N, C-alpha and C positions, 0 to 999 in steps of 0.2 A: 406510612406517610410521616409519622412522628420521627421514625428512625432516619428517614431521608432528610428531614429538616435538621436533625441532630448532626448527621454526617456533614451536611452542607456547612453548618456553623463551625464544625471542627476543622474543616479544610480551609476555612478562611484564615489566611495568614496576616491580613492587614491589621496591625495593632490598633488602629483607630476604630475598627469595626468590632473588635473583640470586647465582650462585656463580661463583667464578673457579677457575683451576687450583690456586691456593694452598690452596683449601678441601679439596682431595683429597690434600694432602701428609700424611705421617705426623705424628701429634701429637708435638710436641717434649716431651722429658722435662724436668721441672723441674731446675734446678741444685741441686747438693748443698748442703744447709743447713749452713753452717759453724758456726753457733752450736750446733746440735744435735750436730754432729760433735765439737766441742771438749768439750762436756759429757760425751758418751759416752766419749771418750778418757780424761778425768779419772776418771770413775767406774770404767771398766774396768781402770784401773791397779791397783785393789785385787786383781785376779786374779793379778797378778805374784807375790803372796805364796805362793799355792798352787804355782805353777809353780816358783818358786825352791826351795821345800822339796823338791819331787819331784826336781828336777835335782841339788841339792846332796847329798841323802842317798844318791844312787846311788854317789857317789865317797867321801863322808865315812864311809860305813859300813865301807869297807875299812880305814880308819885307826882308827876307833872299835873295831873288832874286835881289832886288834893292840894298841891302847893299854889297853883294859879287859879283854882276854883273855876274851871272852865267846863263846858258841856261836853257830852259824848260826841256831838257833831264836830266841835273844834278839835277834839282829840283824834278822831278818824281822819280829819283833814290834815292835821299835823303829821300823822303817821304816813299817810299815803302821798302827800304832796311832794316828798323827795323824789318819787318816781317820775312825776311830771317835770320837776326841775331838771332831772337827769337827762331829759330829752335834749336840752341845750348842749350838754356835754357830748351826748351820743352823736348828734348831728354835726357838731363842730369837729369831733374826733376823726371822722373819715378824712376830711380835708386837711386837718392838722397833721395827721400821720402820713399823708402823702407829701406834705410840705417839709416837715422837720424829721420825718422818719418814725418808725414804730417805737424805737427805744426811748427817744426823748419824749414821746407822747406819754409813755408810762411814768416818766419822772414828773411831767406836768400834772398827771392825774393825782399822784401822791401829794404834790405840793398844794393843789386846790383843796383836796379833802382835809389835809392837815389844818388849813386855815378854817375850814368849815367846822371841824370838830372843836377847835378852840373857841370859836364864836358860840357854839351851842353850849359848851361847858360854862361859859361866863354870862350866859343869857340872864337878864334880870326881869324880863316880862315875855309875854306870848309873842309879841311882834318881833322882839330881838331874837327869840328862839327861831321864829320862822325865817328870819334873815340868815341865820347860821345854817338852817336846813337848805336854803337856796344854794349857798356856796358849796356845801357838802354834796348836794345833789348833782351839781355840775361835775364835780370830781368823780362821783360814782358813775355818771354817764360816760366819761372818758374811759374809766377803768373797765366798764362792762363791755365796751366795744373793742378796745385795743388788745386785751389779754387773749381772747380766742383767735383773733385775726393773726397776731404775731405767732402764736403757738402753731396754728395750722400751716403757716407759711414756712416755718422752720423745720417742721417734723418730717421724717421719712415716712413713706406710705405704710410701712410695716407696723409702725407704732403711732400713727397719727391719731387714731381713736383714743388710745391710752393717754397720750400727751395732751390732746386738745380737751380732754375731760378734766384736766387739772384746775381750770378756773372754777368749775362747779364744785370740785373738792374744797377749794379754798373759800368759796361762798358758804358752804356748809360748815367748814371750820370756823369761819367768822360768826355764823349764827350761834354755834356752840359757845364761842368766847363771849358773845353778847349775853347769852343766857347765864353763863357763869358770872359775868360782871354784874348782872342784875342781882343775883343771889348774894354775891360777895359784898356789894355796896348797900344792900337793902337795910343793913343794920345801922347805917349812919343816920344822922338827923335828916328830916324830910328835905330841907332846903339844900342840903349838901349831897345827899345820896345820888339823886338822878343827874346832878351836874357832873359828878365824878364818872358815872356810867357813860355819859355822852362825851365828856372831855377827854377821857383816856383813850378814845378811839383815834386820837392823833398819833399815838405810838405805832399802831400797825401800818399807818400810811408812810412812815419813814423807811421801813425795811425794803419794800419793793422799789422805792425811788432811788435808794442808794445801790441796791442790787442791780438795777438796770444799767448802771455805769460799767458793770463787769460783763454785760451780755453782748453777744454779737448782734449786728443789725440784721433785719430780715433779708435773706438773699433775693427775694422777689422785689423788695423795695430797692435794693442796690442795683438790680438789673434795670428797673424802671428809671433809675437815675443815670444809666449808662456805665456803671462801675462794674464791669464784668470780672475784672481780676479780683476785686474784693468779694464779689458774690461767689466766685469759684472757691475761694479760701473757706468761706462759711459752709458751702455745700460739701466740700471735702470733709469737714469736721462733723457735719450733722447727718451725713448719709451712711448707709450700711456698707457701702463699697464704693470704690472709685468709679465703677461702671454706672452705678445708680446716680452718683454725683454728676457725671457727664450727661446722663439722660435727663436729669432734672434741670440742668442748666440749658440744655437744648430745648426742652419744653417751655421753659420760662422765656427764653429768647424768642421763640416762635410766637408765644402769646403777646409779647411786647412789641412785635413787629421788627425785630432785629434779624438780619440775614444769618442763616446757620453758619456760613463760612466766615463770619466776622468774629475774630478772636482777639481784637485789640483790648488793651487793659481798660481804656475808657473810650466809649463810643457815643455818638449822637443818637438819641432815641426820638423816633417820630413824635411830633407834638400831640397827635391824636391819642397816643397812649400815655400821656402824662396827666390824664384826668379830664381832658376837654371832651365835651359831648357825652360824658358818662351818664348824667341824669337823663339826657334824651334817650340814650340807648336802653336805660333801665326802665323808664316809665312812659315815654312818648312813642318810640318806635322799637319795641323789643322784638327780637326774633322769637319763634316758637319755643326754642330751648331756654332763652333767657326768661320768657314769660312763665314757663313751667317752674324754673328755678326760683323766681321771685314769689310765686304762689306757694311753693313748698317752704321757703324760708320764712315768709310772713306767717303762713299757717301754723307752722310748728311753734313759733314764738307766741302767737296769739293763744293757742290752745294750752301751752304750758302754764300761762298765768290765768286764763279764763276758767280753768278747772279747779281753782280755789286754793292753790298752795299758799298764797300770802295770807288768806283768811285764817288758815290753820296755824301758820308759823307766827304771824303777828298777833293774833288774838287767842292763842292757845290758853293763856291764863283765864280769859273769859269763858272759853269752851269748858275748861276744867271746873270753873266755878259753876257753870250750868249743870255739869255732871255731878256736882255735890261736894267739890273741894272748896272750902271757904277760907282757910288760912292763907294769907299772902305768901308766907314762907313755903307752904306746901305747894301752892300753885307755881311758884318760881322753881321749886325742885322738880315738879312734873315737867315744866318746860325744858329743863336741863336734860331730862330723859328724852324728850323729842329731839333736841339737838344732837344728843349722843347717837340715837338711832339713825338720824339723817346722815351724819358723818360716817358712821360705820358702813352703811349700805352704799354710799357714794364711793367709798374706797373699794368695795367689792366690784362695783360697776366698772371702775377703771381697768380692771384686769379682764373683763368679759367683752368689752367693746370690740377688740380686734380678734377675738376668738369666736364669739357667737355671731357677730354682725350687728348692724344698727337696727334693721327692721324687726327681727325676732325679739330683741331686747325691748324695743320701744312698744311693740304691740302687746307683749305680755305685761309690761309695766302699766300701761294704760288700762288693761283689763283688770288688773289688781286694784288700781285706783278706783275704778267704777264700783267694784264690789265693796271696797272699804268705805267710800263716800255714801253709798246707799245704806250700808249697815249702820254707819255713824248717824245718818239722818233718822233712821228708824229708832235707834236707841235714844237719841236726844228728844224725839217726839214723844216717846213713851215717858221719859223723865219729866218732860214739860207738862204732860197731861195727867200725871199722877199726883195725888195729894200727899203721898208718903214716899220715902226713899226706896227706890227699886234697885236692889243691889246688883242684880244681873245686868240691868241696863247701864248702870254706872260703870261696871267693869268692862262691858262691851264698848261703851263710848270711849273710854280711855285706851283700850287695846286697839280700836279701829283708827284712832288718831295716829297711833304709833305705826300701824300697818300701812296707813295711807302714805305717811312720809317715807316709809321704807320702800314701798312700790314706786313712789315718785323718784326717789334718789337712785334707784337701780336702773332706771331707764329714761323716763321723760326729762329728768333734771339734767344729767350730763349730755344726753344725745342732742338736745336742742342746740347747744353751743357748738358741739362737734359737727353736726350735720349742716347747720346753716353757714358755718365758716368754710367748710370744705367744698360745697357745691358751687360757690360763686366763681366765675372766671376772674383771672388775675386783674384785668383792667377795671372790673366792676366791683372788686372785692371789698374795698374799704367803704365805699358809698352804699353798696348793697347790704353789707353787714350793719351799717348804721340804720337802714330802714327796718331791718329785723329787730334790732335793739330798741328802736323807737316804738314799734308796735308792742314789744314786750313790756317796756316801761309804762306806756299809756294804759295798757290792759291791767298791769299790776296796780297802777295808781287808782284806776276806776274800781277794781275789786277791793283794794284795801281801804278806800275812802267811802265805800258804800256798805261794808259788811254789817256794821252795827245798825244802820238804818234799815237795811234789807232784813235783818233778823227781827227787828221790831215789826216790819210790815208783813212778812210771811212766816214768821217764827224761825228760830235757829235751825230746826229740823228741815223746814222748807228750803232754807238757803242751801243746805247740803244736798237735798234732792235736786235742786237746780244745777249745782256743780256736777253731780253725777250724770245728769242729762247732757251737759256740755261735754264731759269726758267721753260719753258714748258717741257723740258726733265726731269728736276728735279721733277716736279709734277708726271709724269709717274713713275719715279723711286720710289718715296715715296709711291705711291699707291700700287705698286706691291711688294716691298721689305721690308717695315717697318711694323711689327705687332704692335698692341696696347699693351702698357706696363703699363697702368694706374692701380694702386692698387696692382701690383705684388711686392713681396719682391725681393731684389737683387739676392737672391739665386734661385728664381723660373724662372729667365729669360731664362736659358738654354733650358727649355722645349718649349719656344715659337719659337726658331730658329732651323734651320737645315732642316725644312720641308717646301719646297717651295710651298706646297699646303695649306699653313696656311690660305690664304685668303678665299679659299673655305670652309675650315674647320671652320673658325671663323664665317662665315655667317650661316653655319648649326647650330653652337652652339648658335648663337643669336636667330635663329628661335626656337630652342629647349627650350631655357630659357624663351622666350616670351610665348610659349605654356604652359610651366610649371607654369608661373605666372598666366596665365588665369585660368588654372585648379585649382591652389591653391586658387585663389580668389573665384571660384565657390564653392570649398569645404568649405572654411571659411564661406561663406554665409549660406550654408546648416547647418553647425554646430552651428552658432550663432543664427539662426532664432528661433528654439525651446527654447534655453536657455533664450532668452530675453522674450518669451511668458510666460515661467514659472515664471519669476520674476515679 
């Protein structure tokens, strides 16, 4: 039978049906699109504003407390209130970006934070400082929303995970810069050191605002404005091939309600797709698919912050003090190590997102976080209840702080922005993303404004036991509610949601694909055997 198959294939003279060994080689992946990567980097630089504020406040708060003679309660409010203020920016950014475009919204975010950083740097009292944090918070809210939305809309499907993780990379880079700034300016006089730490944050806000002027506009926003010719130019530059560019344009046109055969340079877009009725479709009368998407987006943003990352990053000097490090310089140096580990592992994560997939990376990340939080809680409890220094517990506490931020940065950190940005339908993307960011910032604000009080109420070890429990609930939620989105176009996401039996269906599909691969390999061996004998 094998010989018969071989003879049959040798007698086939149609050149279109003839196959060579090269046809059975694995399909080559497209080269990384440098134009899309450059634009994503420029847009993601806005996220450095949030990271810098988080990092710098962890150290500056120590000096602000001494300078203004304020209580721990006022300090935790000062630290966490920026997240609440950022809600204004996040909620306004969705509408603003639909109105003036994604690109100019990035410029606006940088300008607002620039003003806020200068106000904080020149603050003469607690109320003045709070006013500066209000302005900076609005800028952070704009930046937190627009960077992942723009990057997701610009990126080709093959590298969307890699590129959309850039905002988280720059958040971590900003945190590291904040920690370094703390250590560098800590040698200055008390009244000057913390003001320099906060005021110098104006410099990072200038770079993305200027860089945005060289960036292309989002092709999806251009289509929503009816500017098809401009959108096509951007898609041609940011896609892996001409064919992909045409497919992406067709998908976006369909989502925007523009007929497929309409190829004019400028067209009239149906009013319903210009943002009207979006909130009603999101919250009042959502379809099953949209409801599932909103639950997934809100859930991943909530659990990212509720599992305690801001408590570790913002209050790491306090945690290290509890672990036995008493010198301010040594505490600030230890926080630099935290920032270095976070930044290193987020860089590793960017290369894994499109290779491993979102789900495996997220679930393994959260599992590691649970183990680290539980171990940190145990070690801090031992230290708290011992009357002498317990060396092994001190070493364990410090190492588990580092392992926690490492596990967070390799999965939960970058995937939150990637996943929540890519699953939302085009028409609902800006407003839907603003809901996710709003939940993220509120949760972050609550966690950061209650950590010191919580630690006094249930001990610092008890606080981390609580975070470990929340992370355990998060793991179950992610496993049951979040489908894999790797390799899907933004317009294909709707088919993944709305069916809560997706987990069972995906397992069946995997088994079917595996069986097809095995059968395909067997068929290839049968075809290839006689041909090679003939040669």
